[in-house]
Residue, then its C-alpha position, 0 to 999 in steps of 0.5 A: m500499499s502506498k504511504s500516500k494513501q490513507p488506510t480504509i476500513i477495507d484495508v483494516a479488514s484485509e489485515a486483520g483477516v475478518s470481515i469488513a463488518t467485524v470491523s465496523n462493529v469494533l469501531n462503533r463498539r456495537k453490542v454483538p457477540m464478538a470473540p476477545e481474540t477478534i477485537r484485538k486483532v482488529e484493534e492491533a491492525i488499526v494501529r499497525l496501518g494508521y487507520r482513521r476514521n472520516v468521523m465526519a462522513t460518518n456521522l452524516s450517513r448516520r444522522r448521529s454525531y456520537e458526541l454528547g456534552l457535559i457542562i459543570p459549575h467547574f472541574g474540583g471535586y465532585y464535579g470532576r468525579f462526576a464528568e470522569s465517571l460519566e465519560q466512563k459510562v456514555h464510552r461504553f455505548g461508543y459516544h465522546l463526551s466534551v465537558f465544559s466549566a460553566a466558570g461561575m456562570d460568565p455570559e460570555i464563556e456561557q455562549r462559546h459553549l453554546e455555539h460550540l454544542l450547536q456546531r458539534r450537532v450534540d447528540g445529546l447534553v447533561s448539564h448541572g442545573l446551576a451550570m446553564s441558564m434555561k435559555s441557552t439550555q432551551q436553543l439546544v432542546g428547541g433543535g431537538t437536542p435530548l437533555v438530562i439535568f443533575n442536581g437542578w430543581g424548578w426546571p420546567e419539563e418542556i426544557v427537561q423530560l428528567a432531573v437526577n437530583l441528590d437528595f440534599a434536603k433529606a440529608s439536611t434534616q439527617a444531619v440536624q437530627s444526629f446533632l440533636n440525638s448528640g445533645c446539642r441545643s444549638v444547631i447552626y447552618v453555615g451556607k453559600s448563598n452563591g450555592m443557589g438551588a443546592n444551598d436552598q435544599r440544604i436549607q429546606g431539610f435543615l429548618s424540616g429537621l428542626g421541626n422534629a426537636s422535642e423542645p426549644v432549639v437555639h438555631a440560625l442560618l448563617d451565609v459565609s459568602e457574606l460573613g467570611v470563616a472567622r466571622t460565621l464561627d463568631e457568630a454561630l458561638r454568639l448565638s449559642g450563648e453557653c449552649r454546649p455542644i454546638g452543631i455546625y452543619t456546613f455547606n461542603d467539606a471544604l468549609a467544615l475543614e477551615i471551621l475545623a482549622l479556626c476550632h484548632e487555633r483558638g482552643i476550642r474542642v471538637p467534638e466537645d464544644v463544636q460538633l461538625i457535619g459536612m457535605d461530598n465526602e471529600l478524601y480531606s474530610k477522612a484525613s483531617f483532625p479529627a475526622i468529619t462527618s460528612f455525606d458520600m455522594p453516590v456518583d456512580l449510582q448518578t451517572s448510571l442513571v443519567a447515561a442510561f436515560l440519556m442513551k435511552q432519549i437518543g434511541e440507543d438499545l439499553d441491555e439488560e443492566n441499564t434496562l432494569l436501572l431505569e425500571e428500578h429507579l424512575p418509578r420513584a420519580i416525583g414529576h420529572e425530578l428523581l431523587i437519590d439518597l446520600d450515605m451518613i458517614v460518621r467520624k469523630s468530628t461528632i463523636a464525643 
């Protein structure tokens, strides 16, 4: 074969000693019975020949791009784990995932992402509920692009068919109950107003938990975005008076860790004087001293549900595992919002 000639799928089939249909099945990861040895031979032939598909021509013939878009608030912590897990899930269906950061809801960056997604003619979109405006998202959905939202509340059904949300409200109620069971008679929520819907869900659950108290409890909602960490702790101590221990539930583990460090600096004992519960179950919550009680985010289940439902919308055939997954969880949806429970990981920051 001339070095100036680009290898074709016919060349790959000849090199591997298989049919053109078999090469096509391997390239497109179709769920048809194939021996591992056959797949290996095709993949090795592709590498040896330096074969590259004409992706644009292939996509035009199928009327699919096999491209998906994911928009997240930023790449740190839970969002990075979510992106990596979702990428693995959609890869099994033969799709490529392009991941974008919302960069703090910057309108210019949002518009650039939108234009890119429209140009690429993505087959589906996954977006965090706070990562893209409803107006921009509707431009994609209006063109027929399937959409699944995660951790988004209040999205209208004409834009999104399913929102797969972590149940922050239920977890927050559980956090308050844990404090009350530990003897706390002052319970504080330290939130972030820029967390918008996610922060609102935590507040809702926090107040619900207080409603279960058998006797009056000192309580407050403090915004660290407004006060800063030091003033937030000062205010929690002032409001609590002589009540000890004080239960402080934070928007995330990073905030809990900052308060923990400040308590160490001031000689405030944790958990004897202050008990702490965070959110996200980051690695440092386990490695801190004392280790911080937190809620584990079920990323694998959440991304599995997002991927399965998105593939169903696109029209892909689901295997038995994904079919059973949707059959188990979709009946639990309230309207078009599906809630997933979080597991509380109890550690020394709440155990005296």
